[in-house]
KOLMIFI-880543 format. One record per residue (C-alpha): residue number from 1; x, y, z. Coordinates in nm, 3 decimals. Example, Ala and Ser with C-alpha at 12.3 -4.5 7.8 and 13.67 -1.06 7.14 Angstrom:
2
{node 1; {1.230; -0.450; 0.780}} {node 2; {1.367; -0.106; 0.714}} 
//
This chain:
247
{node 1; {-22.194; -3.394; -10.858}} {node 2; {-21.822; -3.388; -10.921}} {node 3; {-21.695; -3.448; -11.271}} {node 4; {-21.512; -3.775; -11.329}} {node 5; {-21.136; -3.746; -11.298}} {node 6; {-20.962; -3.704; -11.629}} {node 7; {-20.726; -3.969; -11.750}} {node 8; {-20.378; -3.913; -11.881}} {node 9; {-20.321; -3.762; -12.221}} {node 10; {-20.007; -3.761; -12.432}} {node 11; {-19.982; -3.385; -12.402}} {node 12; {-20.000; -3.410; -12.022}} {node 13; {-19.716; -3.663; -12.017}} {node 14; {-19.502; -3.448; -12.249}} {node 15; {-19.564; -3.140; -12.040}} {node 16; {-19.494; -3.347; -11.730}} {node 17; {-19.153; -3.439; -11.874}} {node 18; {-19.083; -3.071; -11.940}} {node 19; {-19.193; -2.990; -11.587}} {node 20; {-18.970; -3.266; -11.453}} {node 21; {-18.669; -3.125; -11.634}} {node 22; {-18.745; -2.780; -11.497}} {node 23; {-18.791; -2.934; -11.152}} {node 24; {-18.454; -3.107; -11.176}} {node 25; {-18.279; -2.784; -11.272}} {node 26; {-18.458; -2.583; -11.003}} {node 27; {-18.397; -2.850; -10.740}} {node 28; {-18.027; -2.867; -10.813}} {node 29; {-17.990; -2.488; -10.813}} {node 30; {-18.186; -2.439; -10.491}} {node 31; {-18.021; -2.740; -10.331}} {node 32; {-17.670; -2.620; -10.402}} {node 33; {-17.756; -2.274; -10.274}} {node 34; {-17.915; -2.413; -9.959}} {node 35; {-17.627; -2.656; -9.908}} {node 36; {-17.369; -2.379; -9.935}} {node 37; {-17.559; -2.166; -9.683}} {node 38; {-17.600; -2.455; -9.438}} {node 39; {-17.232; -2.547; -9.474}} {node 40; {-17.136; -2.196; -9.365}} {node 41; {-17.389; -2.183; -9.082}} {node 42; {-17.283; -2.525; -8.955}} {node 43; {-16.913; -2.438; -8.999}} {node 44; {-16.846; -2.744; -9.215}} {node 45; {-16.483; -2.743; -9.322}} {node 46; {-16.391; -2.736; -9.690}} {node 47; {-16.092; -2.960; -9.614}} {node 48; {-16.081; -3.246; -9.868}} {node 49; {-16.404; -3.118; -10.020}} {node 50; {-16.619; -3.168; -9.709}} {node 51; {-16.834; -2.859; -9.768}} {node 52; {-16.872; -2.945; -10.135}} {node 53; {-16.987; -3.301; -10.065}} {node 54; {-17.234; -3.166; -9.811}} {node 55; {-17.376; -2.919; -10.066}} {node 56; {-17.409; -3.195; -10.323}} {node 57; {-17.595; -3.414; -10.075}} {node 58; {-17.838; -3.134; -9.994}} {node 59; {-17.885; -3.063; -10.365}} {node 60; {-17.975; -3.427; -10.432}} {node 61; {-18.225; -3.434; -10.145}} {node 62; {-18.390; -3.109; -10.254}} {node 63; {-18.408; -3.229; -10.616}} {node 64; {-18.572; -3.556; -10.508}} {node 65; {-18.841; -3.348; -10.337}} {node 66; {-18.883; -3.065; -10.588}} {node 67; {-18.888; -3.258; -10.918}} {node 68; {-19.186; -3.488; -10.832}} {node 69; {-19.380; -3.193; -10.691}} {node 70; {-19.332; -2.995; -11.014}} {node 71; {-19.438; -3.300; -11.219}} {node 72; {-19.753; -3.345; -11.009}} {node 73; {-19.839; -2.976; -11.034}} {node 74; {-19.794; -2.988; -11.412}} {node 75; {-20.018; -3.294; -11.446}} {node 76; {-20.278; -3.137; -11.216}} {node 77; {-20.270; -2.818; -11.424}} {node 78; {-20.342; -3.032; -11.730}} {node 79; {-20.653; -3.170; -11.564}} {node 80; {-20.522; -3.504; -11.436}} {node 81; {-20.690; -3.612; -11.114}} {node 82; {-20.708; -3.898; -10.865}} {node 83; {-20.504; -4.213; -10.913}} {node 84; {-20.403; -4.090; -11.258}} {node 85; {-20.178; -3.835; -11.091}} {node 86; {-19.971; -4.113; -10.937}} {node 87; {-19.972; -4.315; -11.260}} {node 88; {-19.869; -4.006; -11.452}} {node 89; {-19.587; -3.938; -11.207}} {node 90; {-19.454; -4.291; -11.256}} {node 91; {-19.480; -4.270; -11.636}} {node 92; {-19.308; -3.932; -11.649}} {node 93; {-19.025; -4.045; -11.418}} {node 94; {-18.969; -4.363; -11.620}} {node 95; {-18.973; -4.161; -11.943}} {node 96; {-18.720; -3.912; -11.806}} {node 97; {-18.495; -4.197; -11.693}} {node 98; {-18.518; -4.358; -12.039}} {node 99; {-18.438; -4.027; -12.210}} {node 100; {-18.142; -3.969; -11.980}} {node 101; {-18.011; -4.323; -12.025}} {node 102; {-18.045; -4.298; -12.404}} {node 103; {-17.862; -3.967; -12.410}} {node 104; {-17.585; -4.107; -12.193}} {node 105; {-17.560; -4.415; -12.417}} {node 106; {-17.535; -4.201; -12.732}} {node 107; {-17.271; -3.981; -12.569}} {node 108; {-17.073; -4.284; -12.452}} {node 109; {-17.088; -4.448; -12.794}} {node 110; {-16.954; -4.130; -12.952}} {node 111; {-16.646; -4.125; -12.728}} {node 112; {-16.318; -4.285; -12.835}} {node 113; {-16.261; -4.609; -12.645}} {node 114; {-15.911; -4.741; -12.592}} {node 115; {-15.875; -5.091; -12.730}} {node 116; {-15.654; -5.231; -12.454}} {node 117; {-15.700; -4.998; -12.157}} {node 118; {-15.493; -5.193; -11.905}} {node 119; {-15.219; -5.326; -12.127}} {node 120; {-14.981; -5.251; -12.414}} {node 121; {-15.122; -5.111; -12.735}} {node 122; {-15.214; -5.394; -12.976}} {node 123; {-15.026; -5.408; -13.305}} {node 124; {-15.158; -5.473; -13.651}} {node 125; {-14.892; -5.687; -13.816}} {node 126; {-14.903; -5.668; -14.196}} {node 127; {-14.725; -5.803; -14.499}} {node 128; {-14.737; -5.645; -14.842}} {node 129; {-14.689; -5.844; -15.160}} {node 130; {-14.608; -5.655; -15.483}} {node 131; {-14.781; -5.739; -15.812}} {node 132; {-14.650; -6.036; -16.005}} {node 133; {-14.334; -5.952; -16.192}} {node 134; {-14.241; -5.661; -15.963}} {node 135; {-13.981; -5.647; -15.688}} {node 136; {-14.036; -5.551; -15.327}} {node 137; {-13.788; -5.272; -15.395}} {node 138; {-14.087; -5.082; -15.535}} {node 139; {-14.205; -5.052; -15.173}} {node 140; {-13.888; -4.872; -15.062}} {node 141; {-14.049; -4.526; -15.050}} {node 142; {-14.402; -4.636; -14.970}} {node 143; {-14.553; -4.515; -14.642}} {node 144; {-14.802; -4.748; -14.466}} {node 145; {-15.074; -4.589; -14.257}} {node 146; {-15.377; -4.699; -14.056}} {node 147; {-15.671; -4.457; -14.087}} {node 148; {-15.978; -4.477; -13.864}} {node 149; {-16.264; -4.248; -13.770}} {node 150; {-16.068; -4.180; -13.450}} {node 151; {-15.712; -4.123; -13.564}} {node 152; {-15.446; -4.184; -13.828}} {node 153; {-15.135; -4.382; -13.734}} {node 154; {-14.821; -4.415; -13.949}} {node 155; {-14.696; -4.769; -13.986}} {node 156; {-14.340; -4.893; -13.944}} {node 157; {-14.154; -5.124; -14.180}} {node 158; {-13.959; -5.398; -14.008}} {node 159; {-13.587; -5.404; -14.073}} {node 160; {-13.549; -5.780; -14.031}} {node 161; {-13.624; -5.996; -14.332}} {node 162; {-13.961; -6.179; -14.320}} {node 163; {-13.990; -6.554; -14.362}} {node 164; {-14.122; -6.496; -14.714}} {node 165; {-13.861; -6.309; -14.917}} {node 166; {-14.126; -6.193; -15.164}} {node 167; {-14.307; -5.966; -14.918}} {node 168; {-14.230; -5.666; -14.701}} {node 169; {-14.346; -5.674; -14.340}} {node 170; {-14.437; -5.405; -14.092}} {node 171; {-14.666; -5.308; -13.806}} {node 172; {-14.886; -5.023; -13.687}} {node 173; {-15.035; -4.950; -13.346}} {node 174; {-15.412; -4.990; -13.294}} {node 175; {-15.535; -4.755; -13.022}} {node 176; {-15.913; -4.734; -13.044}} {node 177; {-16.214; -4.960; -13.072}} {node 178; {-16.374; -4.894; -13.407}} {node 179; {-16.498; -5.108; -13.695}} {node 180; {-16.390; -4.844; -13.949}} {node 181; {-16.025; -4.919; -14.025}} {node 182; {-15.853; -4.847; -14.354}} {node 183; {-15.497; -4.957; -14.427}} {node 184; {-15.331; -4.723; -14.677}} {node 185; {-15.018; -4.768; -14.887}} {node 186; {-14.908; -4.416; -14.978}} {node 187; {-14.705; -4.409; -15.301}} {node 188; {-14.504; -4.096; -15.370}} {node 189; {-14.621; -3.957; -15.703}} {node 190; {-14.854; -4.250; -15.773}} {node 191; {-15.197; -4.375; -15.673}} {node 192; {-15.238; -4.479; -15.311}} {node 193; {-15.389; -4.820; -15.236}} {node 194; {-15.661; -4.836; -14.972}} {node 195; {-15.762; -5.162; -14.805}} {node 196; {-16.076; -5.199; -14.596}} {node 197; {-15.971; -5.419; -14.303}} {node 198; {-16.219; -5.692; -14.214}} {node 199; {-16.186; -5.658; -13.839}} {node 200; {-16.451; -5.595; -13.571}} {node 201; {-16.436; -5.302; -13.332}} {node 202; {-16.266; -5.527; -13.077}} {node 203; {-16.036; -5.766; -13.265}} {node 204; {-15.864; -5.898; -12.952}} {node 205; {-15.975; -6.258; -13.006}} {node 206; {-15.763; -6.559; -13.085}} {node 207; {-15.889; -6.601; -13.443}} {node 208; {-15.757; -6.256; -13.537}} {node 209; {-15.406; -6.353; -13.425}} {node 210; {-15.374; -6.567; -13.736}} {node 211; {-15.291; -6.426; -14.078}} {node 212; {-15.585; -6.315; -14.287}} {node 213; {-15.627; -6.410; -14.651}} {node 214; {-15.439; -6.206; -14.909}} {node 215; {-15.646; -5.901; -14.998}} {node 216; {-15.634; -5.665; -15.296}} {node 217; {-15.714; -5.293; -15.263}} {node 218; {-16.071; -5.180; -15.221}} {node 219; {-15.996; -4.829; -15.344}} {node 220; {-15.726; -4.631; -15.521}} {node 221; {-15.669; -4.263; -15.457}} {node 222; {-15.502; -4.006; -15.675}} {node 223; {-15.355; -3.691; -15.528}} {node 224; {-15.621; -3.435; -15.425}} {node 225; {-15.902; -3.654; -15.560}} {node 226; {-16.171; -3.870; -15.408}} {node 227; {-16.087; -4.242; -15.385}} {node 228; {-16.232; -4.462; -15.658}} {node 229; {-16.315; -4.832; -15.656}} {node 230; {-16.034; -5.067; -15.747}} {node 231; {-16.105; -5.199; -16.095}} {node 232; {-15.928; -5.533; -16.042}} {node 233; {-15.626; -5.693; -16.198}} {node 234; {-15.268; -5.751; -16.093}} {node 235; {-15.186; -5.523; -15.799}} {node 236; {-15.045; -5.499; -15.448}} {node 237; {-15.191; -5.728; -15.185}} {node 238; {-15.180; -5.733; -14.807}} {node 239; {-15.250; -5.976; -14.527}} {node 240; {-15.261; -5.894; -14.159}} {node 241; {-15.309; -6.019; -13.806}} {node 242; {-15.345; -5.866; -13.460}} {node 243; {-15.068; -5.901; -13.205}} {node 244; {-15.134; -5.823; -12.841}} {node 245; {-15.056; -5.938; -12.488}} {node 246; {-15.328; -6.108; -12.287}} {node 247; {-15.441; -5.914; -11.982}} 
//
């Protein structure tokens, strides 16, 4: 009497995934080699990449054949028999697809994404209000800057007078989608003020085109030292809004 076919085990699936990866690599390598040889034998022109496209097509076809065979051989080697071979093949292929999709998603999320790909760079309009009893002349040598996990952009003070004579206005370009944005007022010889902007990764919505509430610093930073929490009190404040052109 024949022994009953063994069912799938976790170790068989894991080894099947490893076998599938090896099968993919082997299939692509063999396919490219075979495609290059066939392109020469069949005298396929390399004009506009014809021979290259042909080799890629052959590589894909060979990989589609080789990878499942390697997976099945791996599962069979681990003792999987009968219908469980087919089930194992499906599970391994789905698992490999999920792993690949997850890796691609992580890679994509880690890339810098332009905020307005098909239009002008959005601007962060800002106004700075000095502490009570101080003049806006104290902002004459202050450098505004927008810091993100993607880049650091210097701001520009506007030369025209704002509607409110008690503030100083400016703007800074916003290139990337990111929810980590810090607006910095850099004081020469004094503590910098750091404001955590309450904006989403994509602030190109109508509600962000209106002025925010006045906001005090979240941190202060001394030269060559780590920023510390703002202790409160009378200090500089900012408000901001996003300016952009609709697509």
